[in-house]
N, C-alpha and C positions, 0 to 999 in steps of 0.2 A: 363670416362667423367669428374669426379671430378678433376683428374689431369690436364686435359686440361683447365678447368675453373680456377684452381689455377695458372697455367702457364700464362693464358691470363691476369689475374689480375696483376701478377708480371710484365709482359711485359708492360702493360698499365701504371703501376706505374712508371717504369723506363722512359717511354716516357714522362710522365708528369714531371718527375724530370728534364728532359732536357729542357722543355719549360716553365713550371710554376715556377715562382720565389718563393723562400723559404717563404717570408712574405705572399704571396698570398696562398701558400699551407697550411700554418698554419690557415689562415682564412677559407679556404675551408673545413678543417677538423673539424671545430667547428660545434656543433649540432645546428639545427634550423636556419642555415644561409640561408636567403631567397635570397638575391642578394648582389652583391659587385661591387664597382667601379673599373674598370680595365684599363690598358693601353696595347693594343695589338700592338706589334712591328712586322713588316713584314720583311721577309728576303731580299727582293729587296730594295736596297738603292736608294735614289734620290739625285744626286749630282749636285748642281748648276754649279760648275766649268765645269763639263762634258757637261751640257746643253749649257753653254755659248760657249764651243768649237764647239759643233755640229751646233749651230746656227751662228757661226762666229760673235759673238756679244761681245762687251766690255762694261765696265761701262760708257764709254764716249758716247755711242750711244744714240740718241734721244729717241728711244723707248725701251731702255734697260729694264727699270723697269717693265713695263706692259708685255712685251714679255716673260721675264724670269719667272715672277710670274705665268702667265697663263700656260706656259709650265710645270712648276713644279706642278701646280694644276692638269693639265690633266694627267700627269704621275702618280700622287698619286691616283686619282680617278680610273684610269685604273687598277692599281695594287690592289686596295682595293675593287673593284667591287664585287668579289666573297664573301667577308665578309658580305656586306650589303645584298646580295642575300641569303646567308645562314641564316642570322637572320630572313629575311622575310619568306623564305620557311619553316623553322622549327618553325616559329611563336614564337621565343624567346621573353621573356618580356624585351625589351630593352628601356632604358631611357637615355637621354642626349648623344646620339650618335654623335660623332664629328670626322670628317676626318681632318687629318693634311697633309700638304705638305712641311713644313719647314724640316720635317723628316717624314719618312714613318711609321706612326702610327695612331691608332684610339683609342679614349677613349669612354667608355660607362659604364653604370651600367646594369648588367644583372644577370641571375640566375646561380647557381652553375652548373646545368646541361649544360647550354649554354657554360659556361667557359670551362668545360671539353671537350665538343665537338669541340669548336674552337681550343683548344690546340692540337688536333690530326691532324689538317689540315696541309698539306705540306708547305703552304706559310708562316706559322707562325714561327717566330724565338723565341720569348719570350713573356710571359704575366706577367704583374706586377700588384700588388694592387695599386690603385691610392688613397692611404689614405692621410689624412691631416697631414702635418708636421709643426713644428714651424720653420719658415724661418727667422723671425726677432729676433735679439738679440742685446741688447745694455745695457750699464751700466750707472747709474745715475752719472752725472758729479759733479765736485766740484763747490760750490757757491762762491769761493774765487775771481773769476775774471768774474763777470757778465758782459755780453756784450763785452767781450774781443774778438778781431779778430786776435789773435796771429797766427792762422793757415794761414791766408791770408798773413801776414807779412813774415812768414817763407818761403813760396814758391814764394814770389815776385809778386803776382798777382796785388796788388795795383799799383806797379810801372808800370806794363804793361798797366793797365787800364788808368793811367794818361797820357800815351803816345798814347792814342786813340784807344786801342784795348780792347773792352769789350765783344767780342764774338757776336756782333749783327748779328741776322739772322741765327746763327748756331742752329740746332734743337737737343736738348738732351732729349731723352726719359728716364724717371725715372720709371723703372719697380719695383713697391713697393706696399705700402698700399694705394696708391692714393696721391693726392696733395690738400692742402687747396688753391684752385685757387683764393680765395677771399682775401688772405693775401696781405697786402700792399707792402710787399717786392717783390711779384711775380705778382700782379694783372696786367692784360693786356698782359702778356707774357706766359700764360699757355694755351695750347690746351687741352680741356677736352676730353680725349680719351675714352678708354673702361674699364669697370669694369668687370673682369672675375670672381671675387669672388662672386658677386651678380648677374652676368649675366645681366647687364644693361649698359647704356651709360653715367652714371654719375660717374666720377672717384674721387669724393670728398673723402678726407682722413678722416677716423674715428679712426685712431690709433695715428698718429703724426709722425711716423718714416719716411714715404715717404716725408712729408712736410719738415722735417728737412733736408733730403738729397737734395731736390729740392732747398731749401734756400741756401745751401752751394754751389751748382752748379751755381745758377743764381740770388740769392737775390740782391736787389738793393744796400744794404750796407753790407750784410753779405756773398755775393757770390763771387766766383772766376771770373765768367763771367757774370757781372750784366746786360747785354743786350741780353743774349742768350734766346732762346725760349725753354720752357719746354713742352714736351708731357707727360701727366699724364696717366700712365697705371697701373691700380689697379689689382693685382693678389693675394693679401692677404687680409684676413678679419680683422675685428676690433681687434681680438686677436693676429694678426701677423701670423696666420696659413694659409696654402694654400696647394695645391697639385702640383705634378710635371706636371700634365696635364695643370694646369693653368699657370705654368711657361712657358711651351712650347707655350701656347696660346699667352702669352705676347710677346715672341720672334717672333712668327709668325706674330703677329699684327704689330709690328714695322717694320718688313721686308717688309710687304705689304703696309704700310702707305704711302699715296700720297694724300695730300690735296692741291689743287690748285697748283700742281707741286712741292710742298714742301715735301721732304722726310726726313727720320731720318738720322742724321749724326753720333750720338754717343748714346750709351745706358749706363746708370749708373745703376748697379745692386748691391744694398747693401743687399743681402740676401744669404742664404746658408743653407745647411744641408746635411746629408748623402744621397747619391743617388745610387740606384741599377741600374738605367737606363743609364749606362755609354755610350754605343754605340749610342743610339738614341739621347742622350743629345749632344754628340760630333757631330753627323750629323747635328743637328739643328744649333749649333753655327758655324760649318764650312760653312754651306749654307748661313747663315746670313752674315758672314764675306766675303764670295765670292761676295755677293751682294753689298759690299762696306760699311757695317755698322761697326763702331768701338765699342769695348766693354771695359768698366772699371768695374771690378767685385771685390767684397770684398773677402779677403782671409778667413775671418771667425774669430770667437772669441773663438777658441778651444785651444789656446796656453797654455803653452809654450813648449810643447813637439814637437818633430819633426814629420813630415808627418801628420799634423793635418789640412791641407787645406781642407775646405769644397767645395762641388759642389754648383754652377758652377765655383768657383774660381780655381778649379783644371784643367780646360780646358787649354790646352797648348798654344793656340793662342790668348786667351783673355789677356788683361792687368790686372794682379792680384795685389791687393794692400794690404799691411800691414799698421799698425798704429804705430805712434810715439807720444811721449809727448813733452811738452814744452822744455825739456832739450835734445831732440833728442835721447832719449832712446827708445828702442823698448817697446811697451806696453806689459805687462805680458800676456794679453789675446790674443794678435795678433797671429794667426795661422802660423805655420812654414812649410817649405818644408823638404825634396823634395817630389814631387808627384810621387807615385810609383804604382798608380792604373791602369795604362794603358800599362804595360809592361816595357817600357823604363823609367827609372827615369829621372826627369828634375827638375831644380831649380825653386822654387816659394817662395815668391812672386816675382814680377818683380821690383816693386818700393815700397816705403813707402811714407806716407803723414800724416799730423797732424790728430790724431784721439782721443785725450784725452782732455776732458773738452772743447768741441766744442759747441759754442752757435749758434743756427740757429732758423728758423721759426718753429712754432708749430700750433696745432689746438686749437680751443676754442676762437678765436678772430682774428681780422684782423692784430693785432700787436703782437700776442702771440709769445714768444720765450721759448726755453728750452736749458739747457746745459747738454749734454750727451756724452758718450764715446763709441767707438767701431770701428772696421775696416769699419763698415757702414758709419762712419763719415769721415774716411780717403778717401774712394772711390770717393765721389762727389768732393773732392778737385782735384783729378786727372781727373775726367770727365770734370770739369770746365777748367782745364789746357789744355786738349785736344781740347776744344772748342776754346780757345784763339789761339792755334796753327793752327787750321783749319781756323779760320778767317783770319789769316795771309797767309796761303797756303791752299785754300779750297779743292783741289783735293788730298791732302796727304793721303796715305794709312795708315792703322793702324800700319803696321810694321815700317814705317818711323817715325810715331809719337812716338812709343815706343822707338825706337833707339835714337831719339832726347832727350827724357826724361831720358833714361838710361845713355847715354854718358855724360850728364851734371849734373847728380844727385850727391849729396854730399855722398860720400862713408862713411858709418857709422859703418859697421861691419868688417868681414874679408875682406882682400883686394880682390877687384873684386866682382862679383855677388855672394851672399850667400843666404842661406835658411832662414835667419831671416829678413834681411833688403832688400833683392833683390839687385838691383844696388844702392840703397840709397834713400835719401830724394830728391824729385823733386825740381827743381828750374826753374820757367817758363822763366825769362829773358834769362838765358843761353840756354835753350832749343830752344827758338825762334831764337837766334843768330845762332844756329847750324843747324836749320831745312833746310835752302836753300841748303846746301851741301849734304843733304841726299835724295833729290828728284830723282826719277827714270829718 
């Protein structure tokens, strides 16, 4: 009998090793652990592109958005029904249960006993600890050029603005620490979205990072696209920390967002960190991209060694951005490629933009500014550039936007696309001139 018990324990341990992520296993093994926040990833994937094919619907259809979102929700609920029933039947102590449809996953806080029982269910692919990570990283900038708008001049946005293109009406979601929507540079053009860090409907920034990014996208005098609309989505707390569950919530929120027929065109994500949830993260971005949303994502500040691109900048089909300084040198902190986490290696970043000593909006007042550095600061330059391209050609897909930016970028590194500069420093006037020839 003892031999059978030992064999059963070993068998269960191996089974858990296949399903329970290492970080979660360490947490489970700690004594006196009462409950843990987790992400449950299900084996059955939900693919927006597949649903669109089944429904014979395209992004151009009048009812595209609501039809696709509802179908994805229905598929997710059907796939996840057993999990909610299991929790109810076993009377597991569950808090903060949340079902997702942008990728087939569930987040909750529950007991160690419940986690171990969920792990042996055949529908479960993997369970992760949904711990808080530091997603915001920036470096204090130099005070030598206060108020300097050198970044805008480098990429040619002011020239485009003077020609009548300021991105008016294009909606750019800033998934970050929130936005100071009372700032004079942004006032009247910020949609107060959702705060997933505090679980409320006030996306006011209490860190400053998100406001800085929003100001570079769409500030009246400090922004690339000074008439674009900002959707503020807060996924990180005052300290810049957050969870992967909250990041997924932010992506899902912008994918579903539809206010008076106004949907999200571009997402600017100046955040990143190490992510064990590779497959589910890729599913979330693939689905949002299939729904027509374009993504500008920071490469991260883990340079200067190779293969240091953080998640979600390591996603193949998002536009990943590195940072340059005033002299067009790559910033020492700017993360480098190639990305090798998903089997096939590929070059990242895609392009670079100004990210050193960037002055933009801040919290603490309606006219507050701050000068900081990071790939976080480079990313909204590209998100703003994409807004100007979309204003010119509203239906342009992300692949064409990226191609226009890459083909017209100033090549700064090895000839062609490389793992330091990508295709080079973006230049908006040249990209606008190239865009018409790239339309499908």
